[in-house]
N, C-alpha and C positions, 0 to 999 in steps of 0.2 A: 535739541530742546525747543528751538523756535518752531520746528516743523510739528512737534507734538502739540504745542500751544495752538498752532493754526488748525490742526485737526480737531482739537477740543472746541475751538471757536466755531468751526463749521458744523460740528455736531450740535452745538447749542443753537445755532441759527436754524438748523433743520428741525430740531425739536420744537422751537417756538413757531416755526412756519407750519408745522403739523397741527399744533394747537389752534393757531389762527384759522387754518383751513377747517378744522372741526367746528369752531365757533361760527364761521360763515355758513357752513353746511347746516348747522342746527337752526340758524335763523331762517334759511330757505325752507327747511323741513317744517318748521313751525308755521310758516305762512301757508304752505301747501296742506298741512294737516288741518289748520283752521278752516280753510276753504272747503276741504273735503267733508269735515264734520258738520259745517253749517248747512250744506246742501243735502246731506244724506241721513240726517238724524231727526227724530221727531221734536216738535216744539212743545209737546205735552208729555208728562211722565207716562211711562209704560212699565208698570211693576212686573207684569208677567214676563217681559223680556229682560228685566233687570236694569232698564234705563231710567234710573232714579236720581242720578247725579247731575245737577244743573250747572251749566257753564255758559258763559257768553262767548259765542263763536261768530266772528264776522258780523258783529252788532245784532246778533239774534240769540235768544235764549234757547239752547238745545239741551237735551237730556241724553246722557251717556251711561253705559254700563261701566263696571270697574276696570276691565282691561282697556277700554277706550279712554277712560279718564287718565290712566297711567300714560298711554301713548300721547294724549293731548298735552300733558305737562312735561313730558320727557325732554323735548327740545329746549324748553326754557331752562330747565335744570342743567342740561348739558352745556348750554351757552355760558351760564355763570360759573360752572365748574371749570370749563376750559380757560376762561379769562382769569379765574383765581389761580389756576396752575401757571399761566403765563406770568402773572404778577409775582407769585411765589418764587418761581425759578429765576425771574429777572433780578429780584432783590437778592436772592441767595447767591447767584453768580456774581453780582456786583460786590458783595461782601467778601466772597472767596477769591476774587480776581487777583491773580498774581501778575504784576507788571512784567511784560515781556521786553527784555532788553534787546535792542537791535545789535547785531554783531558789529564790532568796531573794525573798520577797514583800515589797515595800515599797509603801506607799501613795503615790500620786502627789502631788507637792508642787505647790501652786498658786502661781504667781508673782504677786506684787502688782503692780498697775499703778502707773505713775509718778504718776498723779493721786491715788492713795490715799496715797502716800508724802508728797506735799506737804501734804495735809490734816492729817497727824499732827504 
């Protein structure tokens, strides 16, 4: 029973660690995408290329097309979803947590032989 509780606890920590890693990765991706779009996209709208969506990227107004716009906002959404999952799972596991009892250690009792009882 104790071993299964420890396995469940280690699985929980692994799941939370994966969500934290995803959140950190999405922050890094957001920074890199922001820099990429600020240097490689036009500062004026280009309707013939579909670059009509205005965003502020690295303190510059640039225009993106629809797929680029989705890529631009995806890391932000991913960051908040991963932290919401961490919060939800943390609260859920705290409410469902079953206290694990430590096994009680007792010294083994030796039984007296009947021949020892007669001598006393």
